[in-house]
Structure formats: structure tokens, C-alpha cells
C-alpha positions, 0 to 999 in steps of 0.5 A: 738367700733365695735359690734363684740367685744361686749357681744351682748347676751342680758340677759333680756326680749325681748318683741315684741310690737304689735301696733294694732291701726287701723290694728288688725291682725286676731287671726289666724295670731298670731297662725302662728307668736307666735311660730316664735317669741319664736324661735327667742328669744322673751319672751313676747308681749306688746299689745297696743290695743288702740280702738281695745279693748272691753271696757265697754264704747262701743263708745271707741271701734272700729267696728272691735275691738277684742272680749273678746273671741279673747283676751282670745285666744290671751293670751292663744296662748301667754302662749302656746309659753311661751310669757308673755303678757303686756297690754299697755293702754294710760293714759295721752297723745295719747288718741285721740281715746277717746278724739276725741269723742263728749262724751269725748271732754270736758276732753281735756287739750286743747279744740281744740286738742284731744291728752291729757286728763286733769288730773285735772277733776274728770271725767278724772280719773273716765274714766281712772279707768273704762278703767284700770279695763276692761284691768285688768279683761281681763288680769288676769295673766299679772304681768306687765302693761304699762300706756304709758304717752309719748309725753304729749304735752299739760300740765297745759294749761286748767283753772282747771290745772292752778288753781290747780298748783297755789293753790298747788304751783306746776309746770307742772312737779309736775302735770305730776308726780301727775297724773302718780303716782295717776294712778299707785297707783290705779292700785296697789290698784286693783292688788298689785303684778303688776308692772307698766311701763311707757315711760320715755321721760317726766322724762328726763326733770326732776331733780333727786330731783324732781323724788325722791320727787315724789316717782315715783320710788316706783310705776313705772318702766321707759321704756327708748325709742330711735329709732335712729342709735346712742343713744344720750349721754343725754339718756345714762347719764339719765340712769346712773346718774339719773334713777339708783338713782330713779328706782330699775329697768329700761327697754329700747325700740328700734324699729323694724318698724314704726319709720322712717316715718309716711307714710313709706310702707317698712322697712329699716332693716339695720337702725333698726338693727343699732338701736339695736346695739347702744342699746347693746353698751349702755347696755354693758357700763352700765353693773353692774351700773343699772338693765335693766330688758328687751328691748321692740322692738317697731313696730308702726302701726300709729304715732297717731290715725289720721295718715295713716298706716305705715309699716304693721306687715308682712312687718316689720316681717323680721326686727323683725326676724333679730333683735330678732335673733341678741339680742339672738345671740352669740357674733360672730354670732351677728356681722352681719345680717341676722344670721343663726336663722333669715335666718331659720325663714324667709325662704328667697331665698336670705336673704342678699338681704334684706339689700337693702330697697325695694329689691324683695326677695322671702320668706316663713314666715307667711304674706310673700305675703303681704311683697312681694306685698308691695315691688313690689309697692315700686319698682313701685313707683321707676319706676314711679319716674324715668319715670316722671324725664325723660327729654322727660316727663319733656319737652313735657308732662308737665301740660302746654303741656296737658292743651294746647294739644300742644306736639310732638307725638314722644316725648310723645311716648317716655315719656310714653313708660313705662306707659302701663307696670306700669298700668298693673303691678299696677293692679297685685299688687292690686290683690296680695295685696288684696288677701295677706292682707285678710289672715292677716287682715279684709277687712277694713284694706285692704281697707284703705291701698289700698286707701292710697297707691295704689289708688293715683298712679292708679289715676295718671297713669289713668290721664296720660294715658288719657292725652297721648291719647288726645295728640296723637290724634292731628295731627295739632297744632295752632300758638303761643301764645297758649290759656290756658283756665285753666290759670287766665286772665292777664291784659296788 
């Protein structure tokens, strides 16, 4: 079904996910982008603080976390722009930031893996209650809270859980549902009016009967997430044939960045736009059969607590603009991207050039300097790949050539003809990135990102330059066979 024939105006909430894991923007950046999120059709924010929140257990809190005053300011800025705030606090899986610590590693479901908390220890629930209390205290006006609960990879593995399962005649799904409903009941006991949300992927493996028996539908509203170019039939069927029977309301979740590779530095906008088109096809097909309250546009910053940073928020902002504008567009205006609303907000000299990943485009949205510098780095990587794939490079500038100092000068000059330019341009990219990133993030984020994405290329180019200089310094060469002192000795 062609998208131009669909009623693509989305009537529910459009909630923008801010994943702060290891890269919390300066509060001043929110002042710039919140009005644009509102203008693009956003109605709220899902803020996943992880260790960027000032918990009472200070060891849970990163050194560059927000203060209580920062969070109050963020909530006020959101209110000023008519954006609701939904805090997200993980309560089962993805608790690496807690379970990595010596003080809490005894709460792991599997001792060597810090992802999942054991649901059968009293200390686990006690800690989670403290964290929830802290979150509720600093979000007094929030009427929704998200308890995570996705990708609980290890469940029912520890001795306590196995004993509990055996004594209660449960299976692992019962254990999961009991923990989730226990957490939800606690939250409701603290604030009866609040709505509890949770990711749905663990529900997909459960039967209708199991879900009904647990009463989870009276305590939690599921958020059905899928970030692919099409929405699999099993997901659509789970919504229409199972969730509709269990849950009075559901939510869906797309992605505007952070879902196409754990180390991606640029955002494939067209990929994410197609993900939103696919979701709108599902919404259209389910019209009247299920109440979809809203869509979360997720923007992951790390795949988990230990992974490197993927696309930064300013890098993904054009994708956010394109997809929010699409969701809030008329049927005809939504048939392609970028539409007029996105183009107006992004202020790019050629917004249509954004369709090709990594194309340099001059824009003037907040954080555009980061976007431009990262795009320049992406282009540099392409140039580096082209240089190292060249026949002269592969045939005369191999590791063996370098180790033995044995190569033809003319071919070395040809192989490295772009090397000086790449070194110079990379130095400009580093300079531009440092300046632009400090407008959005503190120095720790800039330092990590440069160490991950710029420093390795700098080292490669420096090593190549030094190798080139050594090779070109030779003007006579030995007879074969050559002495390769770095190779292991071979017995004959």
C-alpha cells in the first residue's frame, strides 16, 4: 500500500525519547530544541536518565550527572513548550550502571553479567524502590512513568530464582510478570493517578491466557517497539489479537536514530523515515480495533551502558525533524520527505541532499555545527577507505613492504598522494568538533567521542606518514629474499 494513500496524520501523542546514557546535553541546548520539537508536532519527552540522575545512592550517579536544579529546569522548559515529561527508569534488564558496581554486584541474576537484576532478592526490590522514589520526587507533575523491562536476557538462572520457581510451580514467564507487576503496584501505591509504561518485547512470547492471569493489563500499558523498515506480521498480530484483549491502551515505538549500528556516527534518515511509514501502515490497519495512545520516537545514544556512543543528538536532529513533521503532516504532505515543516525548522541550504547518508549539507538548526563536523569526518573515512583500496596502496604499501623497507618510490608517492590532505582535513575536523560539541555537551562527552572516532584515524594516518617517509628515504635496496625481522622464524 503506497504511503500517499494512507491517513498519515497521527492523532496520538508524539513523544521524543532523550537517551542520556553518557552524553547529557547542556540544559541550554534544551532551551533551543524544545520549541522546535513543539513546532514539529512533538507533544512530550521520554527522558531516560540512567546514571545522569541524582539518586540518593550517589554511587549510582555519574560524575557529570544533572543536579536536582537541572532537572527542575528541564521540566520547566518542557512545560513552557507544552511538552509532557515521562521519566524512564530501568527496573529489570539494562541495569548495567547499577550492577557494574562492587556495592551492588551481588544483586546480579548471573554473577558474571551485570545486565539483569535478580527479582528474588529483597535487596533488589529495596534498591529499586529507592530509585523509583527519587524519580517520582523530582517529577511531581508527571502522569506517566516508564519502567523499561526490555531485553531481560537472563531470567530465572540464579539459585534463589530457581528455588522460587520450583516452590511456586512457576515458569520463567511467571517470574517476569510477578516482578513487573510488583514494581508497577509499588509505583501506583506511591502515586495512584500515574500510568505505568513498559517495553513489550517480553510479552510477545507469552500467551493471551498468561497475560490475562497476571492482571498485568490493569497495571501497565505496553510500548510496542520495532525499528525496522517493515513491521513484522507477528508484531501486528500481537497487537490486534493479544494485546487488544489484555491492555485497554497501547503505545508504539519507532526510532529516529541509534538503531542501525552500535558505532554509527551519522544517521540514515531515509531508513528511519521508512520505519515511521511502516508504523503508520500498521496504525491505519488497526484503526478502530485497538486504542493506540501515542508513539515514542526513540533516539538511542548507546546500545547499552558499556558500548560506545552512536549518533549524537545533534547528528540525529534532522531525522527527528523529518519524522516528527511526517507524523504531524497532512496525507499529501506526508508522502515524501523532507516536507515544508521539516525544511523550515532545519534551515538547510539543500534539505533534499540529506537523503544520501553523509552528504555535506549546510544547516542552521541548534547543534548544526556538530552535524556538519561529524558529516565531514564520515566523508574523510570514505576518502581513507578509497585511498587504502587503491591498487598502488595495496601493491606497494603493504605491511610487508613497510616492515622490509622495500617498495618502489613512484608507487609509494602515488599510493600516498592523498595522505597529506587527509591529515590536514582531519586536524580541521577535530578542531571544529571540539568547538561545536562544547556548545552542546560537557568536555567529557567530547573527549570520549573524539577518542573513539577521531583518534584511531589520526594514529593510522600518522603511522602511514612515518612509514611513507621511511620508504622514500631509501634509494637502494637489498637482494631477495628479504629479511623480515617481525616475522616468526621458520624451520627448514
